[in-house]
C-alpha positions in Angstrom: 0.0 0.0 0.0 1.3 3.5 -0.8 0.2 7.0 -0.3 -0.6 6.5 3.4 -1.0 9.4 5.8 -0.4 9.3 9.5 -1.0 12.0 12.1 1.8 12.0 14.7 2.5 15.0 16.9 6.3 15.2 17.7 6.8 18.7 19.1 5.3 21.3 21.4 2.0 23.0 20.5 1.9 26.8 20.3 -0.7 29.2 19.0 1.2 29.3 15.7 1.6 25.6 15.3 1.0 24.3 11.8 -0.6 20.9 12.3 0.1 20.0 8.7 3.7 19.4 9.9 2.5 16.4 11.8 1.1 14.6 8.7 3.6 12.0 7.6 3.4 10.1 4.3 4.5 6.5 3.9 3.7 3.0 2.7 2.9 -0.4 4.1 3.6 -4.1 3.3 0.9 -6.6 4.3 1.4 -10.4 4.2 -0.8 -13.1 5.4 -2.5 -16.5 5.0 -5.7 -18.0 6.4 -7.1 -21.5 6.8 -10.6 -22.7 7.5 -12.1 -26.1 8.5 -15.8 -26.2 8.5 -18.5 -28.8 9.4 -21.9 -27.8 7.9 -24.2 -30.8 8.6 -25.3 -32.9 11.6 -26.3 -31.9 15.1 -22.8 -30.5 15.6 -21.8 -27.7 13.2 -19.1 -25.1 13.3 -15.7 -24.2 12.1 -12.0 -23.6 13.1 -10.0 -20.8 11.5 -6.5 -19.6 11.8 -4.9 -16.4 10.4 -1.2 -15.6 10.2 -0.7 -11.9 9.2 2.0 -9.2 9.3 1.8 -5.5 8.5 4.9 -3.3 8.5 4.7 0.5 7.9 7.4 2.7 6.6 7.3 6.4 7.2 10.9 7.7 6.6 10.3 11.1 8.3 8.7 9.5 11.3 10.9 6.5 12.0 14.4 5.3 10.8 13.1 2.0 9.5 10.0 -0.1 9.1 7.9 -0.7 12.2 4.8 -2.9 13.1 1.6 -1.1 12.2 -1.0 -0.5 14.9 -3.2 -3.2 13.3 -0.4 -5.8 13.2 -1.8 -8.9 14.8 0.3 -12.0 13.9 -1.9 -14.8 15.1 -5.7 -15.3 15.4 -7.6 -18.5 16.1 -11.4 -18.8 16.1 -13.4 -21.9 17.2 -17.1 -22.0 16.7 -19.4 -24.9 17.7 -23.2 -25.1 17.4 -25.2 -28.0 18.9 -28.8 -28.6 18.1 -31.1 -29.8 20.9 -34.5 -30.1 19.2 -35.7 -26.6 18.7 -32.9 -25.2 20.8 -29.4 -24.2 19.7 -26.4 -24.1 22.0 -23.4 -22.4 20.6 -20.0 -21.5 21.8 -17.2 -19.3 20.3 -13.6 -19.0 21.5 -11.3 -16.4 20.1 -7.6 -16.0 20.6 -5.4 -13.3 19.1 -1.8 -12.4 19.8 -1.1 -8.9 21.2 -1.1 -5.8 19.0 1.9 -3.4 19.1 2.2 -0.2 21.2 4.9 2.3 22.0 6.6 2.2 25.4 7.4 5.5 27.3 11.1 6.3 27.7 10.9 9.0 30.3 9.6 12.5 31.1 10.7 15.9 29.8 9.4 19.4 30.5 7.8 21.6 27.8 6.5 25.1 27.6 2.8 25.7 27.3 1.4 28.5 25.1 0.7 30.5 28.3 4.4 30.4 29.2 4.0 27.9 32.0 5.9 24.6 32.0 4.5 21.0 32.4 5.8 17.5 32.0 5.1 15.2 29.1 5.9 11.5 28.3 8.7 10.9 25.9 8.4 7.6 23.9 10.8 5.0 22.7 10.9 3.3 19.3 7.5 3.3 17.7 5.4 0.1 18.3 8.4 -1.8 19.7 6.3 -3.6 22.4 3.3 -5.8 22.4 0.1 -5.9 24.4 -0.9 -9.1 26.2 -2.8 -11.7 24.1 -6.5 -11.3 23.6 -8.9 -14.2 24.2 -12.5 -14.8 25.4 -15.2 -17.5 25.4 -18.8 -16.7 24.4 -21.9 -18.9 24.9 -25.4 -18.6 23.6 -28.7 -20.5 24.0 -31.5 -19.7 21.5 -34.8 -21.1 20.2 -36.5 -20.4 17.0 -40.3 -20.4 16.8 -42.8 -20.2 13.9 -45.3 -17.3 14.0 -47.4 -18.6 11.2 -49.0 -16.4 8.6 -48.6 -16.3 4.8 -45.1 -14.9 5.0 -44.0 -17.8 7.2 -42.9 -15.3 9.9 -40.4 -16.6 12.4 -39.1 -15.4 15.7 -36.3 -16.4 18.0 -35.3 -15.7 21.6 -32.4 -16.6 23.9 -29.6 -15.5 26.1 -25.9 -14.9 25.5 -22.9 -14.8 27.8 -20.1 -12.6 26.4 -16.6 -13.2 27.8 -17.7 -16.1 30.0 -14.5 -16.3 32.1 -14.3 -12.5 32.4 -10.9 -12.0 30.7 -9.7 -8.4 31.2 -8.4 -7.9 27.6 -6.3 -4.7 27.2 -7.6 -2.4 24.4 -4.7 0.0 24.7 -2.3 1.5 27.3 -2.5 5.1 28.5 0.6 6.9 29.9 0.5 10.2 31.8 3.2 12.2 33.6 2.1 13.0 37.2 4.5 14.7 39.6 7.6 13.5 37.9 6.4 9.9 37.5 4.9 7.9 34.6 1.5 6.6 35.5 0.4 3.6 33.3 -3.2 2.6 32.9 -4.6 -0.4 31.0 -7.8 0.5 29.1 -9.7 -2.8 28.9 -12.6 -4.1 26.8 -15.9 -5.5 28.2 -15.8 -8.2 30.8 -18.5 -10.8 31.5 -21.7 -9.5 29.9 -25.2 -11.2 29.9 -27.7 -10.3 27.2 -31.2 -11.5 26.5 -32.7 -11.1 23.0 -35.9 -11.4 21.0 -35.9 -11.3 17.2 -38.7 -11.3 14.7 -38.3 -12.1 11.0 -40.9 -11.2 8.3 
């Protein structure tokens, strides 16, 4: 891919800052392969998929060499199983994905605000040189389909889903702030265990 644009502030902001200076142009190389095994008949149906992928970005004015893109996720596995119990369906989905890259902080430095006051800010290391923890979760769902009759053969379904059954605290991204001369790190996480009930009508 070519002609990519990335917005990356790399200096102090002032009232005369030209933010167009923070727009870097570059290119990317993406490689990958995917495999799928699927069972489509019988009481048990489902599939197993695996994806191996790599994306490297090159922005000469931003970094000395290629670096992993924010979306670079090397491994992903999905397992889906659906079991029919008469009119009921019990399904389970397990997802695993290796960690995405992020940029580690290197330290703290002072900078001058437009008002003339000084404050601390986080200085970063090599772009996207570290990895977040792996992402994984298990979802379960129980549903039943019913016929509502009528000329259009209207149908309906209802059920319950359990998202992230074992309440895995998956990290979405990391947040770093300079507070009183120290770097404070916070993990921003995705949803934990969530229970949903649903009713759907099809016409």
